[in-house]
Structure formats: structure tokens, C-alpha cells
Phi, psi and omega in degrees: 000316179296323180295317179298316180297320179296320178296315179300316180295321179295314179298317179298320180295315179297317180299315181295323182291319186271343182298125181253122181264142171253113182270137186227123169207120178206142174273000183286350182231156180248091187262126179266330187228093181292328180296314179297321179298314181296315181300316181295314180295315180301315181299321180287310185295325185286355170290340188247355180159188181276076181242144178225136179262126182236098178275152178232144176256358184232129185296314184293322177296316177304314184293333179294337180272357186272006180275348179286159177274160173055057180262153165242126182228150171240125185207165178295150181295323179295324179291318178302315181295331178287321193240359187300320180288322180298318185252012176055048180267142176238117179292143181230314182237157177230142178289152176226150178218125184051044177064019177243133179262005179237160177226183173228149173264132184235150172256116188242140175206175174292158189293146174060047179250141173290149183281077175202159178113201186271134175246120176269143182202150174269350174291157176290161190299322181297313181291319179299316180296316179299318180292318178298322179297329177283319185279323186219066183300137178073001176286146182274079185236133180246137186266133172237118183276133178235164186296318187226156181295325179294329175295320180298318180291319179299321181296327175289315182300326181261012173078015180272347172214167183271325183216165174230138175252107189217173172282153179297330177299326181291325175293322176299319178297317179300322179297331180280320187267337180210072185300327180295319179293317181296326181296338180273357182255152177223153179271121180268320181220153181219133182279170166295164179302139175236151181292147174287188183302149184244150165256126182228165179221160169236155182075215181287143179287124178271089188296324181296315182289322177296317178297324178300312179291327179296330181269352179293147182097356181265354174227163187298317183300308182289329177295318178296323180293314179297327178298332179294334178254010169087020176228166179260337183181187177224151176221161184287139176286140177275165174304325177295316177301315183296323177295321179293329180278351177134014174108150177269128181276000000 
């Protein structure tokens, strides 16, 4: 009995040591079911090795896990630019949708509204404020942070806020799920193109895992999984892309 227990403990120890986690937190997607997302990703990744997908719905909790060495993370490009130096992250891949690796941030509201009042956004308050200052300088706008971009849009549609600061993809999604609500909204301001979600690493580059993500989207199973986080695939960032994101390490 003791021998069996020792074997089980040894196997568990080896499994825990070799298990590689992919940490995920991004405001670029509107996820309703994190459990389903994790199950789908785990089932796919574990075909190729001891990999586990760990999604987070909270920014501060996600960042607490970034102190470990040799991480693989998927996060928003704006978030990466905020924390890459703090956690020694190096961006490697960028998400793409309809062959585009960029999106735009838009300020959306009901038609014919003055630029003042509450702005709902899933971005953190610091980034939302900085973006608003670029898009609508001197406007009397106050930021209210909500969990998801679709929540920000819904709050405008139902009159609980005056504007929403979201990605253009989220407005496209709203048009699909609630076209009547979307028809009442208009885009007041639009940012320059920003990169979609990034895959980054710390420590040694895990080439096998990076190659795995680079090949996702080429079969139905992985394409359906990527669709859950709002992209069609991933591609490698060029040196020019990396300089725009904050420099090549």
C-alpha cells in the first residue's frame, strides 16, 4: 500500500513539475463561459504535451501569477505595454481576425449626444482615461469600469451610461446579437489602429508551445476554440511590430 502511495505521489510530483500553464487575461474578447473555454483549450493543448490553459476574469489576480519564471501568457496589447518591463515579458505572436492584426478603440454613444457624462469601459481606469484624453480632449467624461466590453455597450443602449469605450469588434458583435440596440448607437471617436491580443513569454522561449499556437486555426477544432476568444489565428510579430509595442529585447 505504501509503495503504491509513493508511486502516486511521485507521478503527481513529476506531473506538477512538468505541467506548463498558459495564462490568459484580455479585454479584447467577450467571454461568457470561462469553464467551457478552459475545458476546450485544455483538451486541445493536452494532445501535444502537459499543457494547461488558465483563464482569468480579473486583472489584478492575473498579474499576481506573473512572478513565476518561464511563463506563456495571452493578454491585450495595451496591457502588455503597461506591464511587459515589470514582468520581463517578450511579445511573440499577435492575434488576427479576417487577416488583420489590428483593431480600433471607439467611443460609442446614442445618436446626437453631447460629449459629456459617464463612459463605461472594460479597460482599466488609467488606460481608459489616457485613451479618452487622446480621442476627446477636454470633454467632460467620467470613466466607469465594467467586466466586459459587451456590458459597456449594453449599458449605453439601456441608458445606464452615456458612452462606451470599446474595441470596434465588440460593436460588430453587438450588431450580431442585438441589432436593434446597435442601430441606436453611433461612433463618435475612433483611435488609430492598435494591435490585437498578444502571446508573450518570460524566461526561455518555449518554441514548441509557440509553434502550437501559431498553427491553431488551421483545423476546425482549434479554429472553433480561437473563435471563443475572438480571433481566427495568430501570427509572428515582426521587428517593426515589436518596436511599436515597446522595443525588441
